[in-house]
C-alpha positions in Angstrom: 4.3 -69.5 2.3 4.9 -66.6 4.7 8.9 -65.7 4.7 11.1 -63.8 6.8 10.6 -59.8 6.9 13.2 -57.7 9.0 12.0 -54.3 10.4 13.1 -52.2 7.2 10.8 -55.0 5.2 8.0 -54.3 7.2 8.2 -50.7 7.3 8.1 -50.6 3.9 5.3 -53.2 3.5 2.9 -51.0 5.4 3.7 -48.1 3.9 2.8 -49.6 0.4 0.0 -50.7 2.3 -1.2 -47.1 2.9 -0.4 -46.4 6.6 1.4 -43.6 6.9 4.7 -43.6 8.8 5.7 -39.9 10.2 9.2 -41.0 11.3 10.7 -44.3 10.3 13.3 -44.2 13.3 10.2 -44.0 16.0 9.0 -46.8 14.1 11.6 -49.2 14.0 12.2 -48.7 18.0 8.8 -49.2 18.7 8.8 -52.5 16.3 12.1 -53.3 17.9 10.5 -52.8 21.1 7.5 -54.8 21.3 7.5 -56.8 17.9 5.2 -55.8 15.0 2.9 -59.1 15.6 2.3 -57.3 18.8 1.2 -54.0 17.4 0.3 -54.0 14.1 -1.3 -57.2 13.7 -2.8 -57.0 16.9 -4.3 -53.9 16.5 -4.9 -53.1 13.2 -8.2 -54.3 12.3 -10.4 -51.1 13.3 -8.4 -48.7 11.2 -9.1 -51.1 8.1 -12.6 -50.7 5.9 -14.9 -53.9 4.9 -12.4 -55.0 2.2 -9.3 -55.4 4.6 -7.7 -52.1 3.0 -6.4 -49.5 5.2 -8.8 -46.3 5.8 -7.7 -43.4 4.4 -5.2 -41.1 6.5 -4.2 -44.1 9.2 -0.9 -43.8 10.6 1.5 -45.7 12.5 1.2 -43.8 15.6 -2.6 -44.1 15.5 -2.2 -48.0 15.8 0.2 -47.8 18.0 -1.6 -45.0 20.1 -4.3 -48.2 20.5 -1.5 -50.9 21.6 -0.5 -48.4 24.1 -4.3 -47.9 25.0 -4.7 -51.7 25.7 -1.3 -51.8 27.5 -2.4 -49.2 29.7 -5.4 -50.7 30.6 -4.2 -54.0 31.0 -1.7 -52.7 34.0 -4.8 -51.1 35.6 -7.5 -54.1 35.3 -4.7 -56.2 36.7 -4.3 -53.9 39.9 -8.1 -54.2 40.5 -8.1 -57.9 39.9 -5.3 -58.6 42.1 -7.2 -56.6 45.0 -10.3 -58.9 44.6 -8.0 -62.2 44.9 -6.8 -60.6 47.8 -10.3 -60.7 49.0 -11.9 -63.8 47.7 -8.7 -66.0 49.0 -9.2 -64.3 52.3 -13.0 -65.2 52.6 -12.1 -68.6 51.5 -9.5 -69.0 53.5 -11.4 -68.0 56.6 -14.6 -69.7 56.1 -12.2 -73.2 55.8 -10.5 -72.3 58.7 -13.6 -71.5 60.8 -15.7 -74.6 59.5 -13.2 -77.7 58.6 -10.2 -76.8 61.1 -6.5 -76.1 59.9 -5.7 -79.4 59.0 -8.9 -81.5 58.0 -10.1 -78.8 55.5 -9.3 -81.5 52.4 -12.0 -84.0 53.0 -14.0 -84.8 50.1 -17.4 -84.9 52.6 -16.5 -81.1 53.5 -17.3 -80.5 50.0 -20.6 -80.1 47.9 -22.4 -83.9 47.9 -24.7 -82.5 44.7 -21.0 -82.1 42.7 -19.4 -85.6 41.2 -17.2 -86.6 44.2 -14.4 -87.4 41.2 -14.5 -83.6 40.5 -14.1 -83.1 44.3 -11.0 -85.7 44.3 -9.7 -84.2 41.4 -9.2 -80.6 42.5 -7.7 -82.2 46.1 -5.5 -84.0 44.2 -4.4 -80.8 42.4 -3.7 -79.0 45.9 -2.0 -81.8 47.0 0.3 -81.5 44.2 0.8 -77.6 44.7 1.9 -78.5 48.0 4.6 -80.8 47.1 5.7 -79.0 44.4 6.4 -75.6 47.1 7.6 -77.1 50.0 11.1 -76.8 49.2 10.7 -73.3 47.3 7.9 -71.4 48.8 9.0 -70.0 52.5 5.8 -70.1 54.3 4.5 -73.7 52.9 8.0 -75.0 53.6 7.9 -73.5 57.4 4.4 -75.6 57.9 4.9 -78.2 56.2 8.2 -79.3 58.2 7.2 -77.5 61.5 3.5 -78.6 61.7 3.3 -81.2 58.7 0.1 -79.6 57.2 -0.7 -76.4 55.5 -3.4 -74.3 56.8 -6.0 -72.7 54.5 -4.8 -68.9 55.1 -1.2 -70.5 53.4 -2.4 -72.3 50.9 -4.4 -69.6 49.2 -0.9 -68.3 48.6 0.0 -70.9 45.9 -3.2 -71.2 44.3 -3.7 -69.5 41.2 -6.7 -67.6 40.5 -7.8 -70.0 38.3 -7.3 -72.8 41.2 -9.3 -70.5 43.6 -12.1 -70.1 41.0 -12.5 -74.2 41.1 -11.8 -74.8 44.6 -14.8 -72.2 45.8 -17.0 -74.3 42.8 -16.9 -77.6 44.6 -17.7 -75.9 48.5 -20.9 -76.8 49.7 -23.8 -74.1 48.8 -23.7 -72.3 52.1 -20.4 -71.8 52.2 -20.6 -70.6 48.9 -23.4 -68.4 49.6 -21.5 -67.1 53.1 -18.7 -65.9 51.2 -20.5 -64.5 48.2 -22.7 -62.5 50.8 -19.7 -60.5 51.9 -19.8 -59.5 48.1 -23.7 -58.6 47.6 -24.0 -60.9 45.3 -25.4 -64.4 44.9 -23.0 -67.7 44.8 -23.7 -68.2 41.0 -23.1 -64.8 40.3 -19.8 -64.7 42.2 -19.1 -67.9 40.3 -19.4 -65.9 37.0 -17.4 -62.8 38.2 -14.6 -65.0 39.1 -14.6 -67.1 35.6 -14.5 -63.9 34.0 -11.6 -61.8 36.0 -9.8 -65.1 36.2 -9.6 -64.8 32.0 -8.9 -61.1 32.1 -5.9 -61.9 34.5 -4.5 -64.5 32.0 -5.2 -62.0 29.0 -3.4 -59.0 31.1 -0.2 -61.4 32.5 0.0 -62.7 28.9 -0.2 -59.3 27.1 -2.7 -60.4 24.5 -5.3 -57.6 23.3 -7.9 -56.9 26.1 -10.0 -53.9 25.1 -11.9 -56.3 22.4 -12.4 -59.1 24.6 -15.4 -60.9 24.6 -16.5 -63.8 27.2 -18.4 -66.6 26.9 -19.3 -66.9 30.9 -22.8 -65.0 31.3 -22.9 -62.0 33.5 -26.1 -61.0 34.9 -26.8 -57.5 34.8 -29.4 -57.4 37.9 -27.5 -56.1 40.3 -24.3 -54.6 38.2 -25.6 -52.6 35.9 -29.6 -53.0 35.9 -30.2 -50.4 33.0 -27.6 -51.8 30.8 -28.9 -52.7 27.2 -26.9 -55.8 26.0 -28.5 -56.1 22.6 -28.9 -59.7 21.2 -25.7 -61.0 22.2 -25.1 -63.1 25.5 -21.1 -62.5 25.5 -19.5 -61.0 28.1 -17.8 -57.6 27.4 -15.2 -55.4 29.1 -17.8 -53.1 30.2 -19.6 -55.6 32.1 -16.4 -56.9 33.6 -15.4 -53.4 34.8 -18.9 -52.7 36.4 -18.9 -56.6 38.2 -14.9 -55.6 39.6 -16.4 -52.5 41.0 -19.3 -53.4 42.1 -17.6 -56.3 44.2 -14.7 -54.0 45.3 -17.6 -51.3 45.8 -15.3 -48.4 44.2 -15.6 -46.4 41.0 -11.6 -46.0 40.4 -11.7 -48.4 38.0 -13.9 -46.6 35.8 -12.3 -43.2 36.6 -8.6 -44.9 35.5 -10.0 -46.5 32.4 -12.3 -43.2 31.2 -8.8 -41.1 31.4 -7.2 -43.6 28.8 -10.2 -43.3 26.5 -9.6 -39.7 26.4 -6.3 -39.8 26.1 -6.8 -42.1 22.9 -9.5 -39.9 21.4 -6.9 -37.2 21.2 -4.4 -39.6 19.4 -6.3 -41.3 16.9 -8.4 -39.5 14.1 -8.7 -41.7 11.2 -11.4 -43.7 12.9 -14.2 -42.7 15.4 -13.6 -43.1 18.7 -16.8 -44.8 18.9 -15.4 -48.0 17.4 -13.4 -48.9 20.3 -16.0 -47.7 23.0 -18.6 -50.1 20.9 -16.4 -53.3 21.0 -15.5 -52.9 24.6 -19.3 -52.6 25.3 -19.7 -48.8 26.4 -23.0 -47.9 26.1 -22.2 -44.0 25.9 -21.9 -41.3 23.0 -19.1 -39.7 21.6 -20.7 -36.3 23.7 -20.4 -37.9 26.6 -16.8 -38.0 26.5 -16.1 -34.5 26.1 -15.3 -32.9 29.4 -14.6 -29.1 28.7 -13.1 -26.6 26.0 -10.5 -23.8 26.5 -11.3 -20.8 24.7 -8.5 -18.0 23.7 -8.0 -16.8 26.8 -7.5 -19.8 28.6 -10.8 -20.3 30.4 -11.9 -23.5 30.9 -15.4 -24.5 30.0 -17.2 -27.4 32.0 -20.1 -29.3 29.8 -23.4 -30.0 32.0 -23.9 -33.0 30.1 -20.7 -34.6 31.3 -21.3 -32.8 35.1 -24.9 -33.2 35.6 -26.4 -35.6 33.2 -23.6 -38.5 32.8 -25.8 -41.3 34.9 -23.2 -43.8 34.7 -21.0 -42.2 36.4 -21.5 -41.7 40.3 -20.6 -37.9 41.6 -17.4 -39.1 43.2 -16.2 -40.5 39.5 -16.8 -37.2 37.9 -15.2 -35.0 40.8 -12.2 -37.5 40.4 -12.3 -37.3 36.5 -12.7 -33.1 36.6 -9.5 -32.5 39.1 -7.1 -35.2 37.7 -8.0 -34.4 34.1 -7.8 -30.3 34.9 -4.4 -30.7 36.3 -2.5 -32.8 33.6 -4.3 -29.9 31.1 -3.1 -27.1 33.3 0.3 -28.7 32.9 0.2 -29.1 29.2 -1.4 -25.5 28.9 0.9 -23.6 31.1 2.8 -22.3 28.8 0.3 -20.9 27.0 -1.8 -19.7 29.4 -0.8 -18.0 32.7 -3.4 -18.2 34.5 -6.1 -20.7 33.8 -9.6 -20.7 35.2 -12.9 -22.5 35.3 -15.9 -20.7 34.2 -19.8 -20.9 34.3 -21.0 -24.6 33.4 -22.1 -24.6 29.7 
């Protein structure tokens, strides 16, 4: 039977299990802020061996580093998911306005007649309930409801969750779904799967659950998203594929740039385990060498690795330039006290 343990007890227990804690005060402050379960219980697994014991040399700071990495990528993913959410909501609302008007769009015959009518009616009822909940709370809903007696699609989407938007998209007529998915360069079925996956990731981010090792049951086809990716025997969807699908929809490499920067930081902060364990769980198909960008010699000369700059096939040139420029800026700040003049040498 589990019993309550205060922070001092938990810190003592961690030490007994072989975890090195370099600063008890720091550990106590971190655990007070975020909670033992959120840090240790959620991120300890990769620091343990097959028998469930902590590996040699594991520190509390390393577990915190993995927790902070996951916290950072949750914030990053959420930002880009918001962008997709805006785009999809706009596309759906514009289609409903154009094809079915501002007032009469919530009718069963405006949706896919190949879908069970009860599913459509249930979705319409959910939307109606949301309107009734928000008519006295949401400013725009309140204005249209009491002034005009109806809620146009471009106002309705403001109060619908991404999960509800996903279900609404699923019941649209096929030609309507295809018209929307064409805007994003994918089929309607592919867009359905992408929306389902990013909805789940959004929920994980908003509820502060562990993200980096998440695998979704909703299969993502790779033909357009990442045609050269080797999925292996599993049909689950990992975070790398979700990352790639987000970038494909947004036509931007920025997400990948930011995630890779967090990987570089994590690599510098965990020594007792190989960074490949994290990369494998995320589904990133890269070797450790791929992440080595540069070396700095004793004279302060930065040498850029040819393998990163020219042979990194998974990154666009634009992404490489962003990573190099942003990473070098941070590096220069870190080494400024040691070297008066940092300079970039020839490619090695």
